[in-house]
PyMOL Python script that loads the backbone (N, CA, C, O; Angstrom):
from pymol import cmd

cmd.read_pdbstr("""\
ATOM      1  N   MET A   1      98.099 120.571  88.502  1.00  0.00           N
ATOM      2  CA  MET A   1      97.634 120.419  89.867  1.00  0.00           C
ATOM      3  C   MET A   1      96.117 120.320  89.861  1.00  0.00           C
ATOM      4  O   MET A   1      95.446 121.093  89.176  1.00  0.00           O
ATOM      5  N   SER A   2      95.573 119.378  90.615  1.00  0.00           N
ATOM      6  CA  SER A   2      94.144 119.131  90.641  1.00  0.00           C
ATOM      7  C   SER A   2      93.459 119.984  91.713  1.00  0.00           C
ATOM      8  O   SER A   2      93.999 120.192  92.800  1.00  0.00           O
ATOM      9  N   ASN A   3      92.272 120.468  91.387  1.00  0.00           N
ATOM     10  CA  ASN A   3      91.470 121.196  92.358  1.00  0.00           C
ATOM     11  C   ASN A   3      90.312 120.345  92.849  1.00  0.00           C
ATOM     12  O   ASN A   3      89.324 120.877  93.355  1.00  0.00           O
ATOM     13  N   ALA A   4      90.421 119.023  92.704  1.00  0.00           N
ATOM     14  CA  ALA A   4      89.344 118.119  93.108  1.00  0.00           C
ATOM     15  C   ALA A   4      89.108 118.247  94.610  1.00  0.00           C
ATOM     16  O   ALA A   4      90.042 118.215  95.412  1.00  0.00           O
ATOM     17  N   ARG A   5      87.849 118.390  94.962  1.00  0.00           N
ATOM     18  CA  ARG A   5      87.478 118.473  96.372  1.00  0.00           C
ATOM     19  C   ARG A   5      87.399 117.055  96.945  1.00  0.00           C
ATOM     20  O   ARG A   5      86.783 116.174  96.345  1.00  0.00           O
ATOM     21  N   ILE A   6      88.020 116.840  98.098  1.00  0.00           N
ATOM     22  CA  ILE A   6      87.996 115.542  98.765  1.00  0.00           C
ATOM     23  C   ILE A   6      86.930 115.603  99.860  1.00  0.00           C
ATOM     24  O   ILE A   6      86.964 116.485 100.719  1.00  0.00           O
ATOM     25  N   LEU A   7      85.983 114.658  99.825  1.00  0.00           N
ATOM     26  CA  LEU A   7      84.965 114.557 100.857  1.00  0.00           C
ATOM     27  C   LEU A   7      85.405 113.528 101.880  1.00  0.00           C
ATOM     28  O   LEU A   7      86.059 112.542 101.540  1.00  0.00           O
ATOM     29  N   THR A   8      85.047 113.757 103.127  1.00  0.00           N
ATOM     30  CA  THR A   8      85.381 112.814 104.190  1.00  0.00           C
ATOM     31  C   THR A   8      84.127 112.441 104.969  1.00  0.00           C
ATOM     32  O   THR A   8      83.209 113.247 105.122  1.00  0.00           O
ATOM     33  N   ALA A   9      84.105 111.219 105.454  1.00  0.00           N
ATOM     34  CA  ALA A   9      83.067 110.756 106.375  1.00  0.00           C
ATOM     35  C   ALA A   9      83.736 110.629 107.735  1.00  0.00           C
ATOM     36  O   ALA A   9      84.761 109.962 107.878  1.00  0.00           O
ATOM     37  N   VAL A  10      83.141 111.276 108.732  1.00  0.00           N
ATOM     38  CA  VAL A  10      83.725 111.295 110.065  1.00  0.00           C
ATOM     39  C   VAL A  10      82.735 110.688 111.052  1.00  0.00           C
ATOM     40  O   VAL A  10      81.556 111.040 111.055  1.00  0.00           O
ATOM     41  N   TRP A  11      83.215 109.784 111.882  1.00  0.00           N
ATOM     42  CA  TRP A  11      82.414 109.159 112.928  1.00  0.00           C
ATOM     43  C   TRP A  11      83.212 109.229 114.215  1.00  0.00           C
ATOM     44  O   TRP A  11      84.355 108.775 114.259  1.00  0.00           O
ATOM     45  N   GLN A  12      82.639 109.781 115.244  1.00  0.00           N
ATOM     46  CA  GLN A  12      83.295 109.937 116.547  1.00  0.00           C
ATOM     47  C   GLN A  12      84.680 110.573 116.397  1.00  0.00           C
ATOM     48  O   GLN A  12      85.664 110.091 116.956  1.00  0.00           O
ATOM     49  N   ASN A  13      84.733 111.658 115.637  1.00  0.00           N
ATOM     50  CA  ASN A  13      85.965 112.433 115.411  1.00  0.00           C
ATOM     51  C   ASN A  13      87.059 111.666 114.672  1.00  0.00           C
ATOM     52  O   ASN A  13      88.230 112.039 114.746  1.00  0.00           O
ATOM     53  N   THR A  14      86.692 110.600 113.961  1.00  0.00           N
ATOM     54  CA  THR A  14      87.658 109.804 113.205  1.00  0.00           C
ATOM     55  C   THR A  14      87.202 109.710 111.754  1.00  0.00           C
ATOM     56  O   THR A  14      86.041 109.403 111.480  1.00  0.00           O
ATOM     57  N   VAL A  15      88.115 109.976 110.829  1.00  0.00           N
ATOM     58  CA  VAL A  15      87.797 109.831 109.407  1.00  0.00           C
ATOM     59  C   VAL A  15      87.690 108.348 109.093  1.00  0.00           C
ATOM     60  O   VAL A  15      88.625 107.585 109.337  1.00  0.00           O
ATOM     61  N   ILE A  16      86.530 107.937 108.541  1.00  0.00           N
ATOM     62  CA  ILE A  16      86.332 106.522 108.206  1.00  0.00           C
ATOM     63  C   ILE A  16      86.243 106.293 106.700  1.00  0.00           C
ATOM     64  O   ILE A  16      86.267 105.151 106.242  1.00  0.00           O
ATOM     65  N   ALA A  17      86.140 107.388 105.922  1.00  0.00           N
ATOM     66  CA  ALA A  17      86.124 107.274 104.458  1.00  0.00           C
ATOM     67  C   ALA A  17      86.522 108.612 103.875  1.00  0.00           C
ATOM     68  O   ALA A  17      86.239 109.665 104.446  1.00  0.00           O
ATOM     69  N   GLU A  18      87.186 108.559 102.722  1.00  0.00           N
ATOM     70  CA  GLU A  18      87.494 109.784 101.993  1.00  0.00           C
ATOM     71  C   GLU A  18      87.629 109.467 100.517  1.00  0.00           C
ATOM     72  O   GLU A  18      88.163 108.429 100.126  1.00  0.00           O
ATOM     73  N   ALA A  19      87.124 110.403  99.697  1.00  0.00           N
ATOM     74  CA  ALA A  19      87.146 110.202  98.250  1.00  0.00           C
ATOM     75  C   ALA A  19      86.961 111.541  97.550  1.00  0.00           C
ATOM     76  O   ALA A  19      86.381 112.466  98.120  1.00  0.00           O
ATOM     77  N   PRO A  20      87.450 111.648  96.317  1.00  0.00           N
ATOM     78  CA  PRO A  20      87.153 112.845  95.543  1.00  0.00           C
ATOM     79  C   PRO A  20      85.642 112.990  95.381  1.00  0.00           C
ATOM     80  O   PRO A  20      84.937 111.993  95.225  1.00  0.00           O
ATOM     81  N   GLU A  21      85.151 114.203  95.415  1.00  0.00           N
ATOM     82  CA  GLU A  21      83.716 114.445  95.287  1.00  0.00           C
ATOM     83  C   GLU A  21      83.138 113.778  94.043  1.00  0.00           C
ATOM     84  O   GLU A  21      82.002 113.304  94.068  1.00  0.00           O
ATOM     85  N   ALA A  22      83.903 113.737  92.960  1.00  0.00           N
ATOM     86  CA  ALA A  22      83.435 113.136  91.709  1.00  0.00           C
ATOM     87  C   ALA A  22      83.174 111.639  91.839  1.00  0.00           C
ATOM     88  O   ALA A  22      82.454 111.067  91.021  1.00  0.00           O
ATOM     89  N   ASP A  23      83.751 110.994  92.858  1.00  0.00           N
ATOM     90  CA  ASP A  23      83.571 109.555  93.058  1.00  0.00           C
ATOM     91  C   ASP A  23      82.425 109.222  94.011  1.00  0.00           C
ATOM     92  O   ASP A  23      82.133 108.050  94.246  1.00  0.00           O
ATOM     93  N   THR A  24      81.777 110.247  94.559  1.00  0.00           N
ATOM     94  CA  THR A  24      80.681 110.024  95.494  1.00  0.00           C
ATOM     95  C   THR A  24      79.343 110.315  94.829  1.00  0.00           C
ATOM     96  O   THR A  24      79.286 110.906  93.751  1.00  0.00           O
ATOM     97  N   VAL A  25      78.278 109.895  95.481  1.00  0.00           N
ATOM     98  CA  VAL A  25      76.913 110.162  95.010  1.00  0.00           C
ATOM     99  C   VAL A  25      76.166 110.812  96.173  1.00  0.00           C
ATOM    100  O   VAL A  25      76.222 110.334  97.306  1.00  0.00           O
ATOM    101  N   THR A  26      75.468 111.905  95.880  1.00  0.00           N
ATOM    102  CA  THR A  26      74.659 112.561  96.901  1.00  0.00           C
ATOM    103  C   THR A  26      73.192 112.423  96.532  1.00  0.00           C
ATOM    104  O   THR A  26      72.771 112.843  95.454  1.00  0.00           O
ATOM    105  N   LEU A  27      72.409 111.827  97.440  1.00  0.00           N
ATOM    106  CA  LEU A  27      70.968 111.657  97.258  1.00  0.00           C
ATOM    107  C   LEU A  27      70.269 112.117  98.525  1.00  0.00           C
ATOM    108  O   LEU A  27      70.605 111.681  99.626  1.00  0.00           O
ATOM    109  N   GLU A  28      69.314 112.985  98.366  1.00  0.00           N
ATOM    110  CA  GLU A  28      68.500 113.470  99.482  1.00  0.00           C
ATOM    111  C   GLU A  28      69.359 113.914 100.664  1.00  0.00           C
ATOM    112  O   GLU A  28      69.016 113.656 101.818  1.00  0.00           O
ATOM    113  N   GLY A  29      70.470 114.579 100.373  1.00  0.00           N
ATOM    114  CA  GLY A  29      71.336 115.106 101.426  1.00  0.00           C
ATOM    115  C   GLY A  29      72.313 114.113 102.020  1.00  0.00           C
ATOM    116  O   GLY A  29      73.103 114.479 102.891  1.00  0.00           O
ATOM    117  N   ASN A  30      72.281 112.860 101.571  1.00  0.00           N
ATOM    118  CA  ASN A  30      73.210 111.837 102.052  1.00  0.00           C
ATOM    119  C   ASN A  30      74.308 111.627 101.027  1.00  0.00           C
ATOM    120  O   ASN A  30      74.038 111.554  99.829  1.00  0.00           O
ATOM    121  N   VAL A  31      75.541 111.531 101.491  1.00  0.00           N
ATOM    122  CA  VAL A  31      76.680 111.285 100.604  1.00  0.00           C
ATOM    123  C   VAL A  31      77.053 109.815 100.692  1.00  0.00           C
ATOM    124  O   VAL A  31      77.280 109.281 101.778  1.00  0.00           O
ATOM    125  N   TYR A  32      77.113 109.166  99.530  1.00  0.00           N
ATOM    126  CA  TYR A  32      77.479 107.755  99.448  1.00  0.00           C
ATOM    127  C   TYR A  32      78.887 107.641  98.878  1.00  0.00           C
ATOM    128  O   TYR A  32      79.178 108.168  97.804  1.00  0.00           O
ATOM    129  N   PHE A  33      79.755 106.945  99.608  1.00  0.00           N
ATOM    130  CA  PHE A  33      81.138 106.750  99.199  1.00  0.00           C
ATOM    131  C   PHE A  33      81.286 105.401  98.512  1.00  0.00           C
ATOM    132  O   PHE A  33      80.583 104.453  98.862  1.00  0.00           O
ATOM    133  N   PRO A  34      82.190 105.297  97.539  1.00  0.00           N
ATOM    134  CA  PRO A  34      82.436 103.987  96.936  1.00  0.00           C
ATOM    135  C   PRO A  34      83.109 103.068  97.967  1.00  0.00           C
ATOM    136  O   PRO A  34      83.817 103.549  98.851  1.00  0.00           O
ATOM    137  N   PRO A  35      82.893 101.769  97.860  1.00  0.00           N
ATOM    138  CA  PRO A  35      83.481 100.844  98.832  1.00  0.00           C
ATOM    139  C   PRO A  35      84.988 101.021  99.027  1.00  0.00           C
ATOM    140  O   PRO A  35      85.486 100.879 100.144  1.00  0.00           O
ATOM    141  N   ALA A  36      85.705 101.326  97.969  1.00  0.00           N
ATOM    142  CA  ALA A  36      87.163 101.469  98.067  1.00  0.00           C
ATOM    143  C   ALA A  36      87.565 102.682  98.912  1.00  0.00           C
ATOM    144  O   ALA A  36      88.714 102.773  99.346  1.00  0.00           O
ATOM    145  N   ALA A  37      86.641 103.606  99.149  1.00  0.00           N
ATOM    146  CA  ALA A  37      86.950 104.803  99.930  1.00  0.00           C
ATOM    147  C   ALA A  37      86.891 104.558 101.435  1.00  0.00           C
ATOM    148  O   ALA A  37      87.385 105.370 102.217  1.00  0.00           O
ATOM    149  N   LEU A  38      86.287 103.441 101.841  1.00  0.00           N
ATOM    150  CA  LEU A  38      86.171 103.131 103.267  1.00  0.00           C
ATOM    151  C   LEU A  38      87.505 102.653 103.812  1.00  0.00           C
ATOM    152  O   LEU A  38      88.176 101.824 103.197  1.00  0.00           O
ATOM    153  N   LEU A  39      87.883 103.173 104.956  1.00  0.00           N
ATOM    154  CA  LEU A  39      89.133 102.725 105.567  1.00  0.00           C
ATOM    155  C   LEU A  39      88.896 101.359 106.211  1.00  0.00           C
ATOM    156  O   LEU A  39      87.996 101.218 107.038  1.00  0.00           O
ATOM    157  N   PRO A  40      89.688 100.355 105.844  1.00  0.00           N
ATOM    158  CA  PRO A  40      89.446  98.971 106.260  1.00  0.00           C
ATOM    159  C   PRO A  40      89.340  98.763 107.772  1.00  0.00           C
ATOM    160  O   PRO A  40      88.651  97.844 108.215  1.00  0.00           O
ATOM    161  N   ALA A  41      89.994  99.578 108.551  1.00  0.00           N
ATOM    162  CA  ALA A  41      89.950  99.404 110.010  1.00  0.00           C
ATOM    163  C   ALA A  41      88.562  99.643 110.582  1.00  0.00           C
ATOM    164  O   ALA A  41      88.294  99.286 111.729  1.00  0.00           O
ATOM    165  N   PHE A  42      87.663 100.253 109.783  1.00  0.00           N
ATOM    166  CA  PHE A  42      86.359 100.637 110.297  1.00  0.00           C
ATOM    167  C   PHE A  42      85.188  99.902 109.659  1.00  0.00           C
ATOM    168  O   PHE A  42      84.035 100.256 109.906  1.00  0.00           O
ATOM    169  N   VAL A  43      85.454  98.900 108.854  1.00  0.00           N
ATOM    170  CA  VAL A  43      84.375  98.122 108.234  1.00  0.00           C
ATOM    171  C   VAL A  43      84.613  96.639 108.461  1.00  0.00           C
ATOM    172  O   VAL A  43      85.752  96.187 108.582  1.00  0.00           O
ATOM    173  N   THR A  44      83.526  95.896 108.517  1.00  0.00           N
ATOM    174  CA  THR A  44      83.581  94.460 108.719  1.00  0.00           C
ATOM    175  C   THR A  44      82.719  93.790 107.663  1.00  0.00           C
ATOM    176  O   THR A  44      81.563  94.174 107.487  1.00  0.00           O
ATOM    177  N   PRO A  45      83.251  92.796 106.953  1.00  0.00           N
ATOM    178  CA  PRO A  45      82.414  92.081 105.982  1.00  0.00           C
ATOM    179  C   PRO A  45      81.187  91.487 106.673  1.00  0.00           C
ATOM    180  O   PRO A  45      81.247  91.088 107.836  1.00  0.00           O
ATOM    181  N   SER A  46      80.069  91.433 105.937  1.00  0.00           N
ATOM    182  CA  SER A  46      78.828  90.944 106.517  1.00  0.00           C
ATOM    183  C   SER A  46      77.975  90.273 105.449  1.00  0.00           C
ATOM    184  O   SER A  46      78.061  90.612 104.269  1.00  0.00           O
ATOM    185  N   ASP A  47      77.159  89.328 105.869  1.00  0.00           N
ATOM    186  CA  ASP A  47      76.191  88.701 104.965  1.00  0.00           C
ATOM    187  C   ASP A  47      74.867  89.452 104.974  1.00  0.00           C
ATOM    188  O   ASP A  47      73.936  89.077 104.261  1.00  0.00           O
ATOM    189  N   HIS A  48      74.774  90.504 105.772  1.00  0.00           N
ATOM    190  CA  HIS A  48      73.548  91.302 105.888  1.00  0.00           C
ATOM    191  C   HIS A  48      73.239  92.001 104.566  1.00  0.00           C
ATOM    192  O   HIS A  48      74.146  92.474 103.882  1.00  0.00           O
ATOM    193  N   THR A  49      71.970  92.063 104.213  1.00  0.00           N
ATOM    194  CA  THR A  49      71.543  92.823 103.039  1.00  0.00           C
ATOM    195  C   THR A  49      70.466  93.809 103.464  1.00  0.00           C
ATOM    196  O   THR A  49      69.842  93.654 104.514  1.00  0.00           O
ATOM    197  N   SER A  50      70.257  94.822 102.637  1.00  0.00           N
ATOM    198  CA  SER A  50      69.195  95.793 102.885  1.00  0.00           C
ATOM    199  C   SER A  50      68.560  96.155 101.547  1.00  0.00           C
ATOM    200  O   SER A  50      69.139  95.924 100.485  1.00  0.00           O
ATOM    201  N   VAL A  51      67.361  96.726 101.619  1.00  0.00           N
ATOM    202  CA  VAL A  51      66.650  97.126 100.411  1.00  0.00           C
ATOM    203  C   VAL A  51      66.434  98.635 100.475  1.00  0.00           C
ATOM    204  O   VAL A  51      65.968  99.166 101.482  1.00  0.00           O
ATOM    205  N   CYS A  52      66.777  99.311  99.391  1.00  0.00           N
ATOM    206  CA  CYS A  52      66.641 100.757  99.299  1.00  0.00           C
ATOM    207  C   CYS A  52      65.998 101.091  97.962  1.00  0.00           C
ATOM    208  O   CYS A  52      66.333 100.494  96.939  1.00  0.00           O
ATOM    209  N   GLY A  53      65.075 102.044  97.971  1.00  0.00           N
ATOM    210  CA  GLY A  53      64.431 102.456  96.732  1.00  0.00           C
ATOM    211  C   GLY A  53      65.388 103.023  95.703  1.00  0.00           C
ATOM    212  O   GLY A  53      65.138 102.938  94.501  1.00  0.00           O
ATOM    213  N   TRP A  54      66.484 103.600  96.172  1.00  0.00           N
ATOM    214  CA  TRP A  54      67.478 104.174  95.254  1.00  0.00           C
ATOM    215  C   TRP A  54      68.551 103.159  94.860  1.00  0.00           C
ATOM    216  O   TRP A  54      68.922 103.058  93.690  1.00  0.00           O
ATOM    217  N   LYS A  55      69.038 102.415  95.838  1.00  0.00           N
ATOM    218  CA  LYS A  55      70.181 101.534  95.593  1.00  0.00           C
ATOM    219  C   LYS A  55      69.793 100.108  95.279  1.00  0.00           C
ATOM    220  O   LYS A  55      70.625  99.327  94.818  1.00  0.00           O
ATOM    221  N   GLY A  56      68.539  99.753  95.522  1.00  0.00           N
ATOM    222  CA  GLY A  56      68.112  98.369  95.318  1.00  0.00           C
ATOM    223  C   GLY A  56      68.518  97.515  96.497  1.00  0.00           C
ATOM    224  O   GLY A  56      68.661  98.021  97.609  1.00  0.00           O
ATOM    225  N   THR A  57      68.705  96.229  96.271  1.00  0.00           N
ATOM    226  CA  THR A  57      69.125  95.325  97.329  1.00  0.00           C
ATOM    227  C   THR A  57      70.651  95.271  97.338  1.00  0.00           C
ATOM    228  O   THR A  57      71.284  94.996  96.318  1.00  0.00           O
ATOM    229  N   ILE A  58      71.217  95.534  98.488  1.00  0.00           N
ATOM    230  CA  ILE A  58      72.684  95.484  98.612  1.00  0.00           C
ATOM    231  C   ILE A  58      73.050  94.685  99.835  1.00  0.00           C
ATOM    232  O   ILE A  58      74.233  94.515 100.130  1.00  0.00           O
TER     233      ILE A  58
END
""", "prot")
cmd.dss("prot")
cmd.show_as("cartoon", "prot")
cmd.util.cbc("prot")
cmd.orient("prot")
């Protein structure tokens, strides 16, 4: 039996992502979930990009 802690991202009282803690990254108090952890009903593909000192251009 696994004791892995599952982290969840909640927006407006709705879970929009969940993943084992080992699959997430925490930087400066922010938790980053892998793309596969996002629930499809709450994300939309986009051509938008952003630049981050930690993540680079995404």
